[in-house]
Structure formats: structure tokens, C-alpha cells
C-alpha positions as CSV (number, residue, x, y, z in Angstrom):
1,M,32.2,-17.8,-13.7
2,K,32.6,-15.7,-10.5
3,I,29.5,-13.7,-11.2
4,L,27.5,-16.9,-11.9
5,F,28.7,-18.4,-8.6
6,A,27.8,-15.2,-6.7
7,A,24.3,-15.1,-8.2
8,A,23.7,-18.7,-7.3
9,L,24.9,-18.1,-3.8
10,L,22.6,-15.1,-3.4
11,V,19.6,-17.1,-4.6
12,A,20.4,-20.0,-2.3
13,S,20.8,-17.7,0.7
14,T,17.5,-16.0,-0.1
15,V,15.6,-19.3,-0.4
16,A,17.3,-20.6,2.8
17,G,16.3,-17.5,4.8
18,I,12.5,-17.9,4.1
19,S,10.7,-20.0,6.7
20,S,7.2,-20.3,8.1
21,A,8.2,-18.1,11.1
22,S,9.1,-15.1,8.9
23,A,5.5,-13.9,8.6
24,E,4.8,-14.2,12.3
25,G,7.8,-12.1,13.3
26,G,9.8,-15.1,14.6
27,C,7.1,-16.3,17.0
28,G,6.1,-19.4,15.0
29,P,2.8,-20.4,13.5
30,G,-0.3,-19.3,15.5
31,F,1.5,-16.4,17.2
32,H,2.4,-12.8,16.5
33,R,4.4,-10.0,18.1
34,N,2.6,-7.2,20.1
35,P,3.8,-3.6,20.1
36,Y,6.2,-4.5,23.0
37,G,7.8,-7.3,21.1
38,E,6.3,-10.2,23.1
39,C,4.9,-13.3,21.3
40,R,1.1,-13.5,21.7
41,P,-1.3,-16.2,20.4
42,N,-3.5,-15.3,17.5
43,R,-7.2,-15.0,18.1
44,G,-9.8,-17.3,16.4
45,P,-10.7,-17.0,12.7
46,V,-11.8,-13.7,11.3
47,V,-15.4,-13.6,10.0
48,V,-16.4,-10.7,7.7
49,V,-20.2,-10.1,7.6
50,P,-21.4,-8.3,4.5
51,G,-22.6,-4.8,5.4
52,A,-24.8,-2.2,3.7
53,V,-24.5,-1.5,0.0
54,V,-22.4,1.6,-0.7
55,V,-23.4,3.8,-3.6
56,E,-20.9,6.3,-4.9
57,R,-21.9,9.7,-6.2
58,P,-21.1,10.4,-9.8
59,V,-18.1,12.6,-10.5
60,V,-19.0,16.1,-11.7
61,V,-16.4,17.9,-13.8
62,V,-16.8,21.7,-13.9
63,P,-15.4,23.1,-17.2
64,G,-12.5,25.5,-16.6
65,R,-12.5,29.2,-17.5
66,A,-10.8,29.9,-20.8
67,C,-9.0,33.3,-21.0
68,P,-7.1,34.5,-24.0
69,I,-3.3,34.5,-24.1
70,G,-1.9,37.2,-21.7
71,F,-4.9,37.1,-19.4
72,A,-5.6,35.0,-16.2
73,W,-8.9,34.2,-14.4
74,R,-8.9,36.4,-11.2
75,Y,-11.7,37.8,-9.1
76,G,-14.4,36.3,-11.3
77,R,-13.2,37.5,-14.7
78,C,-10.3,37.5,-17.2
79,R,-7.8,40.1,-16.2
80,P,-4.5,41.0,-17.9
81,I,-1.4,39.5,-16.4
């Protein structure tokens, strides 16, 4: 019963601690904190204009060098370890 009460108290305190000012750093809606900790008003809405189309190059996988057991690829060929 004690564990159930403690869990309920934890959930209640978490829900009670969330408010609209949490996201703004305690300044309230429409404001934010600057690097010096002062509350500053937000600017207008952000408008994102679509830009140029980005084309990615295909990935090229180079096959690895296979040396027999006891050899390692060094200086352009398989050499004994």
C-alpha cells in the first residue's frame, strides 16, 4: 500500500509541475529566455520557403582485400603477420 501511495504521489507531482510556462523557460507564452537569462518576446511566425532539390550521390562500396589466414593487407599486398 505504501508503494502504491508513493507511486500515486509521484505521478500527481509530475502532472502538477507541468504548465504552459515550462517550455518558455518560465517567461510565459510568447516569450523566451536569451543567453543572459532575460525574458525576451518571440518574433513573428517562422515561414520556411522550399529551396532547391538536393540529389544525393549513390553509395559506392569497395570490396575489401581478402588475405589468407596468417596474412594481413599491408603496403599494397598480402604480407605475413
